[in-house]
C-alpha positions, 0 to 999 in steps of 0.5 A: 447396119443391123436393123432392129424392130420394135413395137412399144404401144402404138408406134412400130419403131425401126432402130439402126444399130451400128458399131460406135465411132466407126472409122470409114477409108473412102475410095480405098483402090482395088489394086490387090497387090497386097492380095485384099479385094472387095467385102474382104476381112483384113486381120493383121496378115490373114485376108478372108478372100486368100481362103477357099470358097467353102469358107467364104460362103459359109462366111456370107451365111453365117455370123457365128462363122464369121466372128468365128473366122476373125476370133480363130485368126487374131494373136488376143496377146498382139498389143498392135493388132487392135482392129480390124479391116474390112471392105464394102462392095465395089462402087458401081462401075469402079476399082474402089471401094470403101473400107471400114476399121472395125472392133475385136470381137470378144475373146470369150465365145459369146453366141448372142455376141458373135450372131451380132457382131457377125452379122454387123460385119457382114452388113459392112461386108455385103455393102455398097459404099454410101448404100448399106447393106440393112440385116434384119435382128429377131432376139427371139432368135438369140434365145434372150428369154432363156438366158434375162429370165424373171429368176436371173433378174430376181438373183441379180436384185439380191446380188446386188444388195451385197455389193456397192457398185456396178463393178462389184456386182459384175464380179458377183454376178460372174462368180455366180456363174452368169459371165455372159448376161454380163458380157451380153448387156456389155457388148449391147452398150457397146453399140450405136443406135439412131431412130431416123424419123421415117422409121416411125410407123403407126401400128394402126397404119402399118394394119392397114397397109397389111390389109391393103394387100391379097391375104397370103400374098408374099407383101403381106407375109413379110409385113406381118412377119415385121410386125411380129418381129417387133412385138417380141423384140420389145418383150426381149428388149424390155429384159435386156432394159430391166437388167442395165437398169439393175445392173447401171441403174439406168434403163436402155434407151434405144426405143425412146424417141427426141423429142423432135421425133416425139413432135413429128408423131403428134402432129401426124395423130393430130392429122389422123384425128382430123381426117377421120373428124372431117 
């Protein structure tokens, strides 16, 4: 699972991103008869753990290397290969693990999509069953602000006047050299998202927690870094949402709270006001 912190106005939300409609085979035995094992990637007849340690180390530390490895070993013209298998770590004190059936990466290389895809794959490989590893995503490191620019959005608006639907607009954008942007927004829309009620924080409370720790301590630096990522992620998210709105006539809704979550947040605010007035 990828964690995307976003700070909007007076709240910070933590959005959990994942593949949609993931099929999970629970309690798979690790007999090593077929060569597969825990934290493995299986692509047809290829298995990550059959490669040398240098290759595996590179993949463990670099999401782009994960995606490149998978793409390099896929025969995209074979219609029978329409997914890959990714194993988790073993259950504690057990020879069993879970196996995720996951989609293939896009045929075309795209650094933004490839990084996010590889991050998701590694989050599965490094997870214990029933305990997903959370990988934090900083959209600014993916250069989103230099890809979804104001000039690009203005160009998209101009092209929209010449198209009759989103598919035709995408065709015009690709023709103008903006295939990367189209691929990014379509990949973003292919992901599942969720905000847990416990993952909503008031900025004021977050700042109080930051000030609780001594200046310069690891915990304080970590919280400040998290808040800064949440700020920049919001800016990147707004740019992506603007493009999605122009292209598909609907905004991205990842950071929108459900009615239940809005009620919970309002209760927190009311309780805070009551304590301050007491």
